[in-house]
C-alpha positions as a printed Julia matrix, in Angstrom:
233×3 Matrix{Float64}:
   7.54   -2.33  -17.41
   4.97    0.4   -16.9
   7.46    2.9   -18.33
   7.38    1.09  -21.68
   3.79    2.19  -22.25
   3.48    5.48  -20.41
   2.33    8.27  -22.75
   0.94    5.56  -25.05
  -2.61    4.45  -25.77
  -3.47    0.83  -25.06
  -6.75   -0.48  -26.41
  -8.81   -3.26  -24.85
  -9.84   -5.99  -27.27
 -13.54   -5.8   -26.45
 -16.56   -4.73  -28.48
 -16.18   -1.09  -27.46
 -12.38   -1.15  -27.83
 -11.98    1.03  -24.75
  -8.8     3.11  -24.7
  -6.48    3.28  -21.7
  -4.55    6.5   -22.07
  -3.96    7.98  -18.61
  -0.97    7.22  -16.43
  -3.28    5.93  -13.72
  -5.0     3.49  -16.09
  -1.74    2.2   -17.58
  -0.12    1.81  -14.17
  -3.17    0.08  -12.72
  -3.25   -2.59  -15.39
   0.5    -3.19  -15.82
   2.2    -2.48  -12.49
   3.61   -5.48  -10.57
   2.66   -7.88  -13.35
   4.44  -10.22  -15.69
   3.97   -8.82  -19.18
   3.68  -10.82  -22.39
   4.27   -9.03  -25.68
   2.72  -11.06  -28.48
   4.23  -10.19  -31.88
   2.22  -11.68  -34.71
   0.74  -11.15  -38.16
  -2.57  -12.21  -39.67
  -0.81  -13.56  -42.77
   1.39  -15.89  -40.72
   0.04  -19.47  -40.65
   2.08  -20.33  -37.54
   0.5   -17.34  -35.78
  -2.96  -18.57  -36.72
  -2.16  -22.01  -35.32
  -0.74  -20.54  -32.11
  -3.7   -18.28  -31.3
  -5.97  -21.04  -29.83
  -3.08  -22.24  -27.65
  -2.38  -18.71  -26.42
  -6.06  -18.03  -25.76
  -6.37  -21.19  -23.65
  -3.16  -20.3   -21.79
  -4.44  -16.8   -21.04
  -7.95  -17.91  -20.02
  -6.63  -20.41  -17.5
  -4.66  -17.66  -15.79
  -7.05  -14.71  -16.06
 -10.61  -15.92  -16.62
 -12.8   -16.29  -13.45
 -14.37  -19.34  -15.08
 -11.06  -21.15  -14.64
  -9.42  -19.5   -11.65
 -10.72  -17.76   -8.52
  -8.03  -15.1    -8.35
  -6.69  -13.92  -11.75
  -2.92  -14.06  -11.95
  -0.69  -11.0   -12.1
  -0.31  -11.2   -15.84
  -0.93   -8.88  -18.79
  -0.91   -9.68  -22.5
  -0.35   -7.03  -25.19
  -0.63   -7.83  -28.87
   1.94   -6.06  -31.05
   0.69   -6.27  -34.61
   3.17   -6.64  -37.46
   0.42   -6.57  -40.07
   0.57   -4.53  -43.23
  -2.92   -3.05  -42.89
  -5.4    -2.08  -40.2
  -7.91   -4.48  -41.73
  -5.53   -7.42  -41.22
  -4.92   -6.37  -37.63
  -8.64   -6.09  -36.95
  -9.28   -9.54  -38.39
  -6.56  -11.06  -36.24
  -7.78   -9.32  -33.07
 -11.18  -10.97  -33.45
  -9.5   -14.3   -32.77
  -7.8   -13.13  -29.56
  -9.18  -13.12  -26.02
 -11.26  -10.07  -25.08
  -8.96   -9.13  -22.2
  -5.94   -8.78  -24.46
  -4.59   -5.25  -24.95
  -3.13   -3.9   -28.18
  -1.53   -0.85  -29.77
  -3.48    0.93  -32.48
  -2.29    0.27  -36.0
  -1.3     3.89  -36.57
   0.99    3.82  -33.53
   4.51    3.4   -34.94
   5.71    2.36  -31.5
   4.89   -1.17  -32.68
   7.96   -1.07  -34.9
  10.1     0.4   -32.14
   9.19   -2.49  -29.87
  10.0    -4.96  -32.61
  13.48   -3.43  -32.92
  13.91   -3.05  -29.15
  13.32   -6.76  -28.51
  15.01   -7.94  -31.72
  11.95   -9.75  -33.01
  12.7   -11.34  -36.38
  10.25  -14.23  -36.57
   6.57  -14.57  -35.73
   4.9   -15.68  -33.63
   7.05  -14.35  -30.78
   6.01  -13.93  -27.15
   8.48  -11.79  -25.2
   7.99  -12.24  -21.45
   9.03   -9.37  -19.2
   9.46   -9.11  -15.45
   7.81   -6.21  -13.59
  11.12   -4.3   -13.79
  11.05   -4.62  -17.63
  13.96   -7.08  -17.76
  13.55   -9.94  -20.21
  12.4   -13.2   -18.66
  12.08  -15.04  -21.97
  12.91  -13.67  -25.46
  10.36  -16.06  -26.97
   8.09  -18.26  -24.86
   6.04  -19.75  -27.71
   7.55  -23.23  -27.41
   7.27  -23.24  -23.61
   3.6   -22.22  -23.76
   2.86  -24.95  -26.3
   4.72  -27.55  -24.26
   3.88  -26.68  -20.64
   0.7   -24.61  -20.9
  -0.29  -22.46  -17.93
   2.32  -24.17  -15.74
   4.82  -21.76  -17.31
   3.5   -19.0   -15.12
   4.7   -20.69  -11.91
   8.26  -20.67  -13.24
   7.94  -17.06  -14.4
   6.51  -16.03  -11.07
   9.32  -17.68   -9.13
  11.99  -16.21  -11.39
  10.44  -12.75  -11.12
  10.05  -13.01   -7.32
   6.46  -11.95   -7.89
   4.45  -12.45   -4.69
   0.71  -12.96   -4.81
  -1.04  -12.32   -1.51
  -4.49  -13.67   -2.41
  -3.6   -17.04   -0.8
  -3.68  -15.34    2.6
  -7.4   -14.73    2.24
  -8.2   -18.38    1.55
  -6.37  -19.58    4.66
  -7.94  -17.0     6.94
 -11.53  -17.05    5.66
 -11.85  -20.82    6.0
 -11.04  -20.73    9.72
 -12.3   -17.35   10.97
 -15.39  -15.19   10.78
 -13.86  -11.98    9.5
 -15.48   -8.58    9.34
 -13.89   -8.01    5.96
 -11.48   -9.73    3.61
  -8.8    -7.18    4.47
  -8.63   -8.25    8.13
  -5.78  -10.77    7.58
  -3.71   -8.08    5.88
  -4.39   -5.62    8.68
  -3.48   -8.21   11.3
  -0.19   -8.91    9.59
   0.47   -5.2     9.23
   0.03   -4.51   12.9
   1.39   -7.77   14.25
   4.88   -6.39   14.6
   3.68   -3.39   16.6
   1.61   -5.62   18.86
   4.63   -7.82   19.5
   6.71   -4.76   20.35
   4.09   -3.58   22.83
   3.92   -7.04   24.41
   7.69   -7.19   24.71
   7.78   -3.79   26.35
   5.01   -4.84   28.8
   6.79   -8.07   29.69
  10.02   -6.2    30.27
   8.32   -3.68   32.55
   6.43   -6.43   34.37
   9.6    -8.44   34.78
  11.43   -5.37   36.07
   8.72   -4.68   38.66
   8.73   -8.33   39.66
  12.49   -8.31   40.12
  12.33   -5.18   42.24
   9.57   -6.69   44.4
  11.55   -9.88   44.85
  14.62   -7.89   45.85
  12.55   -5.95   48.39
  11.14   -9.18   49.81
  14.6   -10.7    50.03
  15.99   -7.62   51.77
  12.99   -7.54   54.09
  13.38  -11.22   54.87
  17.07  -10.81   55.58
  16.34   -7.87   57.89
  13.7    -9.87   59.8
  16.07  -12.81   60.13
  18.86  -10.6    61.4
  16.45   -8.94   63.8
  15.33  -12.28   65.24
  18.86  -13.47   65.57
  19.78  -10.2    67.23
  16.89  -10.44   69.7
  17.78  -14.03   70.53
  21.36  -13.12   71.12
  20.33  -10.34   73.52
  18.03  -12.68   75.5
  20.81  -15.22   75.93
  23.12  -12.52   77.21
  20.6   -11.61   79.88
């Protein structure tokens, strides 16, 4: 998925319209995420009606006001407008965390052809490996809301590890929030060391027991031998 936008400029839909144009920035914001490509036009009435639904969907999955840990999700608006003014007017209605391609970037049309987008609004959902999860999720978003993400996440085998922190922090006084991850990381090595120690300890124990048994047998034989000699006398 990251490869789709490498060597491209993605713009954040905030007041400053910050540009993300380095490989590190693009990778950081798109890697290991489910990607939604929102194809729309300002002149489309259906698109206008869908925007509030999409904004609510996105906020409930990304906005800290709704969720403690934002989901691994990215939304990029692909404008099919006829002018930059139309695109700008439409962007004002979208959430501030949405990304978009500049109007002069003809890659917008390439993406439209690549994903065979004929009608708007269209939301193409992609897995982290860029394979298509849904060619158009508009109806699902309208019907199921943010619950769609659970199905996408399961289908994409996308694993979120933030739940580990909740379980650990509630029960333990940790030095840092990364302690659970470190413990899991080194747990295997600790188990290996314990297994090796138990094996060595068990080996020593076995050898000691064998020595005791041999010693006991020798003492018993000695006593029996002494007794036999006394009787002979």
